[in-house]
N, C-alpha and C positions, 0 to 999 in steps of 0.2 A: 482459524486457518490463516496461514502466513502467505503474504504476497510479496513479489519482488517489484520494486520501483526503482527507476534510475534517477539519481539526483540531477536536478536541472542546472546546478551550479558547477559540479565537478565531474559528473558522469559516472559516479560510483553506484554500484548496485546496493540497495538498501532493502532489508527484509522488514516488513511491517505487518503487525497482527491485525486481522480483520475480525471484528466481533460479529458472531452470527446473529441475524435478525429472523425471528419466526415468521415464516410465510407459507401459505398453503400451496402455492403454485411453483415457486422457484426458490433456489437457495440464494439468499441475499446476505451481504456483509456490510457492516459499518466500519469505515476506515478513516481515521483522523489524519490531518496533515502531520507530517513527520519532520524530525530534525535529522539531517544526514550524519551518520556516525563518523564520517571521514573529515568533512569540512565544517560541520556544525551549523550549516545554513538551513533555514526552514524551507520546506517544500510543500506544495499543494498536491492533491491526489488527482490524477487524470481520470477521465471518464472510463467506465468499464468497456470492454473486457479487460481483466487484469491477469497477469501471469502468476500462477501458483508457485510458491517456493517448494523446493524439494526437501 
């Protein structure tokens, strides 16, 4: 599933893939820190909840 995160450096929306993790009770995803496609800076992932990308 893809999630939208805002770059902390330039404010650009970045779409990041979340790898599904098997869980019996809830849907969980593993998302790695990402590099902004616009400015190239590294960003950390904020705490959930996350906004799903369309």
